[in-house]
C-alpha positions in Angstrom: 39.6 -53.9 25.8 42.1 -55.4 28.0 41.3 -54.0 31.4 43.9 -51.9 33.1 43.2 -54.3 35.9 44.0 -57.4 33.9 47.6 -57.2 35.2 48.6 -55.5 38.6 51.9 -55.0 40.0 53.4 -56.3 43.4 56.8 -54.9 44.0 57.3 -54.3 40.3 56.4 -57.7 39.3 53.5 -58.4 37.2 50.5 -60.5 38.5 47.9 -61.6 35.9 44.5 -62.0 37.2 40.8 -62.4 36.1 37.4 -61.6 37.6 35.4 -65.0 37.9 32.5 -65.8 40.0 32.4 -62.3 41.9 36.2 -62.4 43.1 39.6 -62.0 41.6 41.4 -65.2 40.6 45.3 -64.9 40.2 47.7 -66.8 37.9 49.6 -68.8 40.6 52.9 -69.1 38.8 53.0 -65.1 38.7 52.5 -65.1 42.3 55.2 -67.5 43.1 57.6 -65.8 40.8 56.9 -62.4 42.5 57.3 -64.0 46.0 60.6 -66.1 45.3 62.2 -64.5 42.1 62.4 -68.0 40.8 63.2 -68.2 37.1 61.1 -71.6 36.9 58.0 -71.0 39.2 56.4 -74.2 37.7 59.1 -76.2 39.3 58.9 -74.5 42.4 55.3 -75.1 42.6 55.8 -78.9 41.9 58.3 -78.8 44.7 56.0 -77.3 47.2 53.3 -79.8 46.3 55.6 -82.6 47.0 56.6 -81.2 50.2 52.9 -80.3 51.5 51.0 -83.5 51.3 47.8 -81.5 52.5 48.1 -78.8 49.9 48.6 -81.5 47.1 45.4 -83.3 48.4 43.4 -80.2 48.0 45.0 -78.7 44.8 42.2 -79.8 42.2 39.6 -78.1 44.5 41.6 -74.8 45.0 42.9 -74.2 41.6 40.8 -73.4 38.2 42.1 -73.2 34.7 40.9 -70.0 33.6 41.2 -67.6 30.7 43.2 -64.5 31.4 43.2 -61.5 29.5 46.8 -59.5 29.1 48.6 -57.4 26.8 49.9 -60.6 25.2 46.3 -61.8 24.2 44.0 -64.5 26.0 45.9 -67.2 27.9 44.9 -69.8 30.0 46.6 -70.4 33.3 46.0 -72.1 36.8 44.4 -69.4 38.9 43.6 -69.3 42.6 41.5 -67.0 44.7 42.4 -65.0 47.4 41.6 -67.8 50.2 43.6 -70.3 48.0 46.4 -68.2 47.5 46.7 -67.5 51.3 46.9 -71.3 51.7 49.6 -71.6 48.9 51.6 -68.9 50.5 51.7 -70.8 53.6 54.1 -73.3 52.0 56.5 -70.6 50.5 59.3 -69.5 52.5 59.6 -65.8 51.5 60.2 -62.6 53.4 57.6 -61.1 50.8 54.9 -63.2 52.0 53.4 -60.8 54.5 53.4 -57.8 52.4 51.7 -59.8 49.7 49.1 -60.8 52.0 48.4 -57.1 52.9 48.6 -56.2 49.1 45.9 -59.0 48.3 43.6 -57.6 50.9 44.0 -54.0 49.4 43.3 -55.4 45.9 40.2 -57.1 47.0 38.9 -54.1 48.9 39.4 -51.9 45.8 37.1 -54.3 43.8 34.4 -54.5 46.5 34.6 -50.6 46.5 33.9 -50.6 42.9 31.0 -53.2 43.0 29.4 -51.0 45.7 30.0 -47.9 44.0 30.6 -48.3 40.1 31.4 -44.7 39.6 34.9 -45.4 41.1 35.7 -48.0 38.5 34.7 -45.3 35.8 36.7 -42.8 37.4 39.7 -45.0 37.4 39.2 -46.0 33.8 38.9 -42.3 33.1 42.3 -41.5 34.4 43.8 -44.4 32.5 42.6 -43.0 29.1 43.3 -39.4 30.2 47.1 -40.4 30.7 47.2 -42.0 27.2 46.0 -38.8 25.7 42.3 -39.4 24.7 39.9 -36.4 25.0 37.2 -36.2 27.5 34.4 -36.5 24.9 35.9 -39.6 23.5 36.6 -41.0 26.8 32.6 -40.4 27.7 31.6 -42.3 24.5 34.0 -45.2 25.2 32.8 -45.7 28.9 29.2 -45.3 27.6 29.9 -48.0 25.0 31.4 -50.3 27.7 28.0 -50.0 29.7 26.1 -50.8 26.6 28.2 -53.7 25.7 27.9 -55.1 29.4 24.0 -54.7 29.0 24.1 -56.7 25.9 26.3 -59.4 27.3 23.8 -59.6 30.4 21.1 -60.0 27.9 22.7 -62.8 25.9 23.3 -64.7 29.3 19.8 -64.3 30.5 18.8 -66.0 27.1 21.1 -68.8 27.3 24.4 -67.8 25.7 27.1 -68.7 27.9 30.6 -69.3 26.2 33.1 -67.0 24.6 33.0 -68.4 21.3 29.3 -67.7 20.9 29.7 -64.0 22.2 32.4 -63.6 19.5 30.2 -65.0 16.8 27.2 -62.7 17.8 29.5 -59.8 18.0 30.9 -60.5 14.4 27.3 -60.7 13.1 26.6 -57.1 14.5 29.8 -55.6 13.5 29.4 -57.1 10.0 26.1 -55.7 9.5 27.3 -52.1 11.0 30.5 -51.9 9.2 30.6 -54.7 6.5 33.5 -56.1 8.5 33.8 -58.5 11.3 36.1 -57.4 14.4 38.9 -59.4 13.1 38.8 -57.7 9.5 38.4 -54.5 11.3 41.6 -55.0 13.1 43.4 -56.0 9.9 42.0 -52.7 8.4 43.4 -50.7 11.1 46.6 -52.9 11.0 46.4 -53.9 14.6 48.2 -57.4 15.4 45.8 -60.1 15.9 47.4 -61.3 19.2 48.5 -57.8 20.5 46.0 -57.7 23.2 44.9 -54.2 21.8 41.2 -53.6 22.0 39.8 -52.5 18.6 37.4 -50.1 20.2 40.3 -48.1 21.8 41.3 -47.4 18.2 38.0 -46.2 17.1 37.0 -42.7 16.1 34.0 -41.0 17.8 31.6 -42.0 14.8 33.0 -45.5 14.8 32.1 -45.6 18.7 28.7 -44.2 18.1 27.8 -46.8 15.6 29.1 -49.6 17.5 27.0 -48.5 20.2 23.9 -48.2 18.2 24.3 -51.8 16.8 24.6 -53.4 20.3 22.1 -51.4 21.9 19.3 -52.0 19.3 20.3 -55.7 19.3 19.8 -55.7 23.2 16.4 -54.0 22.7 15.2 -56.5 20.2 16.4 -59.4 22.3 14.6 -58.1 25.3 11.2 -57.9 23.2 11.7 -61.4 21.5 13.4 -63.2 24.0 15.4 -65.7 21.6 16.6 -68.9 23.2 18.4 -70.5 20.3 21.8 -69.5 18.7 20.4 -69.1 15.1 17.8 -66.8 16.3 20.4 -64.9 18.4 22.3 -64.4 15.2 19.3 -63.1 13.4 18.6 -60.8 16.0 22.3 -59.7 16.0 22.1 -59.1 12.1 19.0 -57.1 12.6 20.6 -54.7 15.4 23.7 -54.4 13.3 21.7 -53.4 10.1 20.0 -50.6 11.9 23.4 -49.1 12.7 24.6 -50.2 9.1 21.7 -48.2 7.3 22.4 -45.0 9.7 26.1 -45.3 9.0 25.5 -45.3 5.3 23.2 -42.4 5.6 25.8 -40.5 7.4 28.6 -41.3 5.0 26.1 -39.9 2.2 25.6 -36.6 4.0 29.3 -36.2 4.9 30.4 -37.6 1.3 33.2 -39.8 3.1 33.6 -42.9 4.9 33.2 -42.7 8.6 35.5 -45.8 9.1 39.3 -45.0 9.3 42.4 -47.2 9.1 44.1 -45.1 11.7 43.4 -45.1 15.4 41.8 -42.2 17.3 45.1 -41.1 18.8 47.2 -40.8 15.5 44.2 -38.8 13.9 44.0 -36.3 16.8 47.7 -35.8 17.3 48.3 -35.4 13.4 45.8 -32.5 13.5 
């Protein structure tokens, strides 16, 4: 899912950001555009660096090219953390600079609160889903699925899986064994645009979410027991975890005498009833 916090607003202007190394990193051109209303923030940034030799000399240490998830999909952008942004803002002549500094402090404080008390993040996410029309039961499953997914990625990290491509490969193995489709194939099945930024799981029914959780949870438990360290072994573990969920899905479908996989999204199904 694209997090509701992947894009935040400062005075009605969108600021993209990503959570990296335990802090927020913001897309610099978005900040410049918000502070200056410039139609060419990249050019404005170049002018700043030409005028400010000290900033230019520190630029490579201050800025990182990071992948940012937004409604338009994954995009790479030059990002800066709060400390570096404050230094960049010093070189921007704008009446919005001081309000932006206060906004940055508030944004950072909210994240610290959520780290100290994860229930706050869950409550905020619940409200987002409620506003979209999801039921309480569905929201509870979705949030539980997010927690299970986080446990799985933490397990993979501990076993040496470190890049997004490998995560995608392993996730596809689980999905293929569970549903007979990779996530991309499932997106096509549900008619979701590939680069829309829409999270497939936000379009799943209760049972689709349950079997997704089962496949990922079993994969996590097998990995904890067997402690794989090589990608080929990780893939086999993922297949086995997904197969458990796939067998359970098939048994369920026999009992219900219908497929549990729907080519519609959850909200469409509930609103049409």
